[in-house]
C-alpha positions in Angstrom: 0.0 0.0 0.0 1.3 3.4 -0.9 0.0 6.8 -2.1 -1.1 5.1 -5.4 -3.2 2.4 -4.0 -3.3 -1.1 -2.6 -1.3 -4.1 -3.9 -1.8 -7.8 -3.1 0.9 -10.2 -4.0 0.8 -14.0 -3.8 3.1 -16.7 -5.2 1.1 -16.7 -8.4 -0.4 -13.3 -8.9 -0.3 -9.6 -8.2 -3.3 -7.3 -8.1 -3.3 -3.5 -7.8 -6.3 -1.3 -7.0 -5.9 2.4 -7.2 -7.5 4.6 -4.6 -10.2 5.7 -7.1 -11.5 2.1 -7.1 -11.4 1.5 -3.3 -12.6 5.0 -2.2 -14.2 4.2 1.2 -13.1 2.3 4.3 -14.3 1.4 7.8 -12.3 0.0 10.7 -13.2 -2.7 13.1 -11.3 -4.0 16.1 -9.5 -6.6 13.9 -9.4 -5.2 10.4 -9.7 -2.4 7.9 -12.4 -3.0 5.3 -12.0 -1.1 2.0 -15.0 -0.7 -0.3 -15.6 0.6 -3.8 -17.5 3.9 -4.3 -20.5 1.9 -5.2 -23.0 2.2 -2.3 -23.7 -1.6 -2.7 -20.1 -2.3 -1.7 -19.6 -4.6 -4.6 -15.8 -4.4 -4.3 -14.5 -5.3 -0.9 -11.0 -5.8 0.5 -10.1 -6.8 4.1 -6.8 -5.8 5.6 -6.3 -7.8 8.9 -4.6 -5.9 11.7 -2.9 -9.1 12.9 -0.5 -8.7 9.9 1.3 -5.8 11.6 4.1 -6.3 14.1 2.9 -3.6 16.4 0.4 -0.8 16.9 2.6 1.7 15.0 2.1 -0.3 11.8 -1.7 -0.1 12.3 -1.5 3.7 12.9 0.6 4.2 9.8 -1.9 2.3 7.7 -4.8 4.4 9.2 -2.9 7.6 8.2 -2.4 6.4 4.6 -6.1 5.5 4.4 -7.2 8.8 5.9 -5.1 10.7 3.3 -6.5 8.7 0.3 -10.0 7.5 1.0 -13.1 8.4 2.9 -13.7 6.9 6.3 -17.3 5.6 6.8 
């Protein structure tokens, strides 16, 4: 994740979504949930907080999201 968007990489693939596609997010106790601008939430991406080594990583992600997408 950077100022351009979100990137998921696996052994066999790589997917990039620009912020224009995932333009909204909400936060739960365990994850960040990114949604498309479509009010039906057709596009959804979950970013689990357990993937961060510490709370600073979660805070940094929240800052990037707040700069680039709308919090719901």
